[in-house]
DSSP file (Angstrom, degrees, kcal/mol; ACC not computed):
  #  RESIDUE AA STRUCTURE BP1 BP2  ACC     N-H-->O    O-->H-N    N-H-->O    O-->H-N    TCO  KAPPA ALPHA  PHI   PSI    X-CA   Y-CA   Z-CA
    1    1 A M     >        0   0    0      0, 0.0     4,-2.2     0, 0.0     5,-0.2   0.000 360.0 360.0 360.0 -34.5  149.2  172.4  161.9
    2    2 A Y  H  >  +     0   0    0      1,-0.2     4,-2.3     2,-0.2     5,-0.2   0.918 360.0  50.9 -62.7 -41.8  149.7  169.4  159.7
    3    3 A A  H  > S+     0   0    0      1,-0.2     4,-1.4     2,-0.2    -1,-0.2   0.909 110.1  49.6 -61.9 -41.4  150.7  167.2  162.6
    4    4 A L  H  > S+     0   0    0      1,-0.2     4,-0.9     2,-0.2    -1,-0.2   0.881 109.9  50.9 -67.0 -36.7  147.5  168.2  164.5
    5    5 A G  H  X S+     0   0    0     -4,-2.2     4,-1.2     1,-0.2     3,-0.4   0.880 106.9  54.5 -64.6 -37.2  145.4  167.5  161.4
    6    6 A A  H  X S+     0   0    0     -4,-2.3     4,-2.6     1,-0.2     5,-0.2   0.798  94.8  69.4 -67.8 -27.4  147.0  164.1  161.2
    7    7 A Y  H  X S+     0   0    0     -4,-1.4     4,-2.4     1,-0.2    -1,-0.2   0.937  99.4  48.8 -52.2 -47.5  146.0  163.4  164.8
    8    8 A A  H  X S+     0   0    0     -4,-0.9     4,-2.5    -3,-0.4    -1,-0.2   0.907 110.3  50.4 -62.3 -42.4  142.4  163.3  163.6
    9    9 A G  H  X S+     0   0    0     -4,-1.2     4,-1.2     2,-0.2    -1,-0.2   0.898 110.1  49.8 -62.8 -41.0  143.2  160.9  160.8
   10   10 A V  H  <>S+     0   0    0     -4,-2.6     5,-2.3     1,-0.2     3,-0.4   0.919 112.1  47.7 -63.9 -43.9  145.1  158.6  163.1
   11   11 A R  H ><5S+     0   0    0     -4,-2.4     3,-1.9     1,-0.2    -2,-0.2   0.886 106.1  57.9 -65.5 -37.8  142.2  158.6  165.6
   12   12 A D  H 3<5S+     0   0    0     -4,-2.5    -1,-0.2     1,-0.3    -2,-0.2   0.806 104.1  53.8 -60.9 -28.3  139.7  157.9  162.7
   13   13 A L  T 3<5S-     0   0    0     -4,-1.2    -1,-0.3    -3,-0.4    -2,-0.2   0.442 121.6-110.8 -84.3  -0.2  141.7  154.8  162.0
   14   14 A G  T < 5S+     0   0    0     -3,-1.9     2,-0.2     1,-0.3    -3,-0.2   0.680  73.2 136.8  80.0  17.8  141.3  153.6  165.6
   15   15 A L      < -     0   0    0     -5,-2.3     2,-0.4    -6,-0.2    -1,-0.3  -0.609  46.5-130.9 -97.2 160.2  145.0  154.2  166.4
   16   16 A R     >> -     0   0    0     -2,-0.2     4,-2.5    -3,-0.1     5,-1.7  -0.856  21.7-107.6-114.2 145.6  146.3  155.8  169.6
   17   17 A I  T  45S-     0   0    0     -2,-0.4     5,-0.1     1,-0.2    67,-0.1  -0.958  97.6  -3.8-109.3 125.1  148.9  158.5  170.0
   18   18 A P  T  45S+     0   0    0      0, 0.0    -1,-0.2     0, 0.0    67,-0.2  -0.953 126.4  65.8 -98.8   7.2  151.7  157.8  171.1
   19   19 A E  T  45S+     0   0    0      1,-0.2    -2,-0.2    65,-0.1     3,-0.1   0.890 124.0  13.8 -59.6 -41.9  151.0  154.1  171.8
   20   20 A D  T  <5S+     0   0    0     -4,-2.5     2,-0.4     1,-0.3    -3,-0.2   0.770 137.6  23.3-102.9 -34.6  150.6  153.2  168.1
   21   21 A V      < -     0   0    0     -5,-1.7     2,-0.3     2,-0.0    -1,-0.3  -0.998  66.2-149.8-138.6 130.4  151.9  156.3  166.2
   22   22 A S        -     0   0    0     -2,-0.4     2,-0.4    -5,-0.1    62,-0.3  -0.771  14.6-159.5 -97.2 147.1  154.4  158.9  167.4
   23   23 A F        -     0   0    0     60,-2.6    17,-0.6    -2,-0.3     2,-0.4  -0.979  13.0-176.5-128.4 140.3  154.2  162.5  166.2
   24   24 A V  E     -a   40   0A   0     -2,-0.4    17,-0.3    15,-0.1     2,-0.1  -0.989  14.8-160.4-131.7 125.6  156.7  165.3  166.1
   25   25 A G  E     -a   41   0A   0     15,-3.0    17,-1.2    -2,-0.4     2,-0.4  -0.362  11.0-129.1 -96.1 179.8  155.7  168.7  164.8
   26   26 A F  E    S+a   42   0A   0     15,-0.2     3,-0.2    -2,-0.1    17,-0.1  -0.998  80.9  24.7-135.5 127.8  157.7  171.6  163.5
   27   27 A D  S    S-     0   0    0     15,-2.5    17,-0.2    -2,-0.4    16,-0.1   0.114  90.4-116.3 108.3 -15.8  157.5  175.3  164.7
   28   28 A D        -     0   0    0     14,-0.2    -1,-0.1    15,-0.1    15,-0.1   0.942  41.3-166.9  50.8  56.4  156.1  174.8  168.2
   29   29 A I    >>  -     0   0    0     -3,-0.2     3,-1.8     1,-0.1     4,-0.5  -0.321  33.9-105.1 -67.2 157.2  152.8  176.6  167.5
   30   30 A P  H >> S+     0   0    0      0, 0.0     3,-0.9     0, 0.0     4,-0.6   0.834 119.3  60.1 -55.1 -34.5  150.7  177.5  170.6
   31   31 A M  H 3> S+     0   0    0      1,-0.2     4,-1.2     2,-0.2     3,-0.3   0.719  87.8  75.3 -68.6 -18.8  148.2  174.8  169.9
   32   32 A A  H <4 S+     0   0    0     -3,-1.8     7,-2.7     1,-0.2    -1,-0.2   0.875  95.4  49.0 -60.3 -36.9  151.0  172.1  170.2
   33   33 A E  H << S+     0   0    0     -3,-0.9    -1,-0.2    -4,-0.5    -2,-0.2   0.790 115.4  41.8 -74.8 -28.2  151.0  172.5  173.9
   34   34 A I  H  < S+     0   0    0     -4,-0.6    -1,-0.2    -3,-0.3    -2,-0.2   0.489  88.0 110.5-100.7  -2.9  147.2  172.2  174.4
   35   35 A A  S  < S-     0   0    0     -4,-1.2    -3,-0.0    -3,-0.2   -31,-0.0  -0.263  82.3 -90.1 -62.5 159.1  146.7  169.3  171.8
   36   36 A Q  S    S+     0   0    0      1,-0.3   -19,-0.1     2,-0.1    -1,-0.1  -0.944 122.8  19.4-117.5 111.4  145.7  166.0  173.3
   37   37 A P  S    S-     0   0    0      0, 0.0    -1,-0.3     0, 0.0    -2,-0.1   0.643 114.6-108.2 -74.9 159.0  148.2  164.5  173.8
   38   38 A P        -     0   0    0      0, 0.0    45,-0.8     0, 0.0    44,-0.5  -0.263  40.2-112.5 -55.0 137.6  150.5  167.6  173.8
   39   39 A L        -     0   0    0     -7,-2.7     2,-0.2    -8,-0.2   -15,-0.1  -0.600  14.9-134.5 -84.2 123.0  152.6  167.6  170.6
   40   40 A T  E     +a   24   0A   0    -17,-0.6   -15,-3.0    -2,-0.4     2,-0.3  -0.542  43.5 171.0 -64.7 138.5  156.4  167.0  170.7
   41   41 A T  E     -aB  25  79A   0     38,-2.0    38,-3.3   -17,-0.3     2,-0.5  -0.938  40.4-109.6-151.1 167.8  157.8  169.6  168.4
   42   42 A I  E     -aB  26  78A   0    -17,-1.2   -15,-2.5    -2,-0.3     2,-0.5  -0.916  32.0-154.5-102.5 125.9  160.9  171.4  167.1
   43   43 A R  E     - B   0  77A   0     34,-3.3    34,-2.6    -2,-0.5   -15,-0.1  -0.891   5.3-147.5-105.4 128.6  161.2  175.0  168.2
   44   44 A H        -     0   0    0     -2,-0.5     2,-2.0    32,-0.2     3,-0.2  -0.630  24.4-116.8 -87.9 150.1  163.2  177.5  166.1
   45   45 A P     >  +     0   0    0      0, 0.0     4,-2.3     0, 0.0     5,-0.2  -0.519  47.4 168.4 -81.6  71.9  165.1  180.4  167.6
   46   46 A V  H  >  +     0   0    0     -2,-2.0     4,-2.7     1,-0.2     5,-0.2   0.874  69.3  52.5 -58.7 -43.4  162.8  182.9  165.8
   47   47 A R  H  > S+     0   0    0     -3,-0.2     4,-2.7     1,-0.2    -1,-0.2   0.932 110.8  47.6 -60.3 -45.5  164.0  185.9  167.8
   48   48 A E  H  > S+     0   0    0      1,-0.2     4,-2.2     2,-0.2    -1,-0.2   0.898 112.2  50.6 -61.3 -40.7  167.7  185.2  166.9
   49   49 A M  H  X S+     0   0    0     -4,-2.3     4,-2.3     2,-0.2    -2,-0.2   0.913 112.3  46.3 -64.6 -42.7  166.7  184.6  163.3
   50   50 A M  H  X S+     0   0    0     -4,-2.7     4,-2.6     2,-0.2     5,-0.2   0.924 112.0  50.3 -65.9 -44.4  164.9  188.0  163.1
   51   51 A E  H  X S+     0   0    0     -4,-2.7     4,-2.3    -5,-0.2    -1,-0.2   0.896 112.5  47.3 -62.2 -40.0  167.7  189.9  164.8
   52   52 A T  H  X S+     0   0    0     -4,-2.2     4,-2.5    -5,-0.2    -1,-0.2   0.909 111.3  50.9 -67.3 -42.1  170.3  188.4  162.5
   53   53 A A  H  X S+     0   0    0     -4,-2.3     4,-2.3     2,-0.2    -2,-0.2   0.912 111.7  47.2 -62.1 -42.8  168.1  189.2  159.4
   54   54 A V  H  X S+     0   0    0     -4,-2.6     4,-2.9     2,-0.2     5,-0.2   0.916 111.4  51.3 -65.2 -42.9  167.6  192.8  160.5
   55   55 A A  H  X S+     0   0    0     -4,-2.3     4,-2.4     1,-0.2    -2,-0.2   0.902 111.1  48.3 -61.5 -40.6  171.4  193.2  161.2
   56   56 A L  H  X S+     0   0    0     -4,-2.5     4,-2.2     2,-0.2    -1,-0.2   0.908 112.3  48.9 -65.0 -41.7  172.1  191.8  157.7
   57   57 A L  H  X S+     0   0    0     -4,-2.3     4,-2.5     2,-0.2    -2,-0.2   0.927 112.1  47.7 -63.8 -45.8  169.6  194.2  156.2
   58   58 A V  H  X S+     0   0    0     -4,-2.9     4,-2.3     1,-0.2     6,-0.2   0.914 111.5  51.6 -61.8 -42.5  171.0  197.2  158.0
   59   59 A G  H  X>S+     0   0    0     -4,-2.4     5,-2.3    -5,-0.2     6,-1.3   0.892 109.4  50.1 -60.7 -39.6  174.5  196.1  157.0
   60   60 A R  H ><5S+     0   0    0     -4,-2.2     3,-0.6     4,-0.2    -2,-0.2   0.924 112.0  47.1 -64.0 -44.2  173.4  196.0  153.4
   61   61 A L  H 3<5S+     0   0    0     -4,-2.5    -2,-0.2     1,-0.2    -1,-0.2   0.833 115.2  46.1 -67.3 -32.4  171.9  199.4  153.6
   62   62 A Q  H 3<5S-     0   0    0     -4,-2.3    -1,-0.2    -5,-0.2    -2,-0.2   0.500 114.1-115.7 -89.5  -4.2  175.0  200.9  155.3
   63   63 A G  T <<5S+     0   0    0     -4,-0.7    -3,-0.2    -3,-0.6    -4,-0.1   0.636  89.1 108.0  82.0  13.9  177.4  199.2  152.8
   64   64 A T      < +     0   0    0     -5,-2.3    -4,-0.2    -6,-0.2     2,-0.1   0.335  44.0 121.4-104.4   6.3  179.0  197.0  155.4
   65   65 A Y        -     0   0    0     -6,-1.3     2,-0.3    -7,-0.1    -9,-0.0  -0.445  43.5-165.3 -69.1 138.4  177.4  193.7  154.2
   66   66 A T    >   -     0   0    0     -2,-0.1     3,-1.2     1,-0.1     4,-0.1  -0.872  33.4-115.7-122.7 160.2  179.8  191.0  153.1
   67   67 A E  G >  S+     0   0    0     -2,-0.3     3,-1.6     1,-0.3     4,-0.2   0.826 114.8  63.4 -61.4 -31.2  179.3  187.8  151.1
   68   68 A L  G >  S+     0   0    0      1,-0.3     3,-0.9     2,-0.1    -1,-0.3   0.762  91.4  65.7 -64.7 -23.7  180.2  185.8  154.3
   69   69 A A  G <  S+     0   0    0     -3,-1.2    -1,-0.3     1,-0.2    -2,-0.2   0.486  78.6  85.1 -78.4  -1.4  177.2  187.2  156.0
   70   70 A K  G <  S+     0   0    0     -3,-1.6     2,-0.4    -4,-0.1    -1,-0.2   0.779  84.1  61.2 -69.7 -26.2  174.8  185.4  153.6
   71   71 A H    <   +     0   0    0     -3,-0.9     2,-0.3    -4,-0.2    -1,-0.0  -0.855  59.2 169.9-111.7 135.5  174.9  182.2  155.7
   72   72 A M        -     0   0    0     -2,-0.4     2,-0.5     2,-0.0    -3,-0.0  -0.986  19.1-148.8-138.6 151.4  173.8  181.7  159.2
   73   73 A T        -     0   0    0     -2,-0.3     2,-0.3     2,-0.0    -2,-0.0  -0.978  14.3-175.8-121.3 131.3  173.3  178.6  161.4
   74   74 A V        -     0   0    0     -2,-0.5    -2,-0.0   -25,-0.0   -30,-0.0  -0.911  21.1-131.7-122.8 154.1  170.7  178.4  164.1
   75   75 A T        -     0   0    0     -2,-0.3     2,-0.0   -30,-0.0    -2,-0.0  -0.911  19.3-150.5-109.9 113.6  170.2  175.6  166.5
   76   76 A P        -     0   0    0      0, 0.0     2,-0.4     0, 0.0   -32,-0.2  -0.303  12.7-129.6 -74.6 166.6  166.6  174.4  167.0
   77   77 A T  E     -B   43   0A   0    -34,-2.6   -34,-3.3    -2,-0.0     2,-0.6  -0.963   7.8-134.0-120.2 134.0  165.3  172.9  170.2
   78   78 A L  E     -B   42   0A   0     -2,-0.4     2,-0.8   -36,-0.2   -36,-0.2  -0.784  17.9-158.9 -84.8 122.2  163.5  169.6  170.6
   79   79 A V  E     -B   41   0A   0    -38,-3.3   -38,-2.0    -2,-0.6     2,-0.4  -0.875  11.2-149.5-104.7 102.6  160.5  170.2  172.9
   80   80 A L        +     0   0    0     -2,-0.8     2,-0.2   -40,-0.2   -40,-0.1  -0.579  30.3 152.2 -78.5 125.4  159.5  166.8  174.3
   81   81 A R    >   -     0   0    0     -2,-0.4     3,-0.5   -43,-0.1   -42,-0.1  -0.453  58.9 -72.5-129.9-153.5  155.8  166.4  175.1
   82   82 A A  T 3  S+     0   0    0    -44,-0.5   -43,-0.2     1,-0.2    -2,-0.1   0.326 103.1  86.4 -96.3   9.0  153.5  163.4  175.2
   83   83 A S  T 3  S+     0   0    0    -45,-0.8   -60,-2.6   -60,-0.1     2,-0.3   0.388  82.1  66.5 -92.1   6.6  153.0  162.6  171.5
   84   84 A T    <   +     0   0    0     -3,-0.5   -65,-0.1   -62,-0.3   -62,-0.1  -0.935  54.2 173.8-127.0 150.9  156.1  160.4  171.2
   85   85 A A        -     0   0    0     -2,-0.3     3,-0.1   -67,-0.2   -63,-0.1  -0.965  41.5 -86.4-145.7 159.1  157.0  157.0  172.7
   86   86 A P        -     0   0    0      0, 0.0     0, 0.0     0, 0.0     0, 0.0  -0.314  58.1 -92.6 -62.4 152.3  159.9  154.6  172.2
   87   87 A P              0   0    0      0, 0.0   -68,-0.0     0, 0.0     0, 0.0  -0.280 360.0 360.0 -64.5 155.0  159.5  152.1  169.4
   88   88 A H              0   0    0    -68,-0.1   -69,-0.0    -3,-0.1   -68,-0.0   0.472 360.0 360.0 -69.4 360.0  157.9  148.7  170.2
């Protein structure tokens, strides 16, 4: 949402997206795809994160939780859309 709010500020300054300023958002909210221009964004593997969190919670409740299970790594995805351009 912050990136989309910044779109308005950039336009108020008379600048163009992505010709003058490139934007990359975070979270890939539904509005990112319909923004003008569509917002390049980082998409989290939310389902994987939720499933892992639930598995850790269940393990904790069942007594099978280990200290090693505290850390998890997920790989986000870059979703390229039209709000970015190569540098000048």
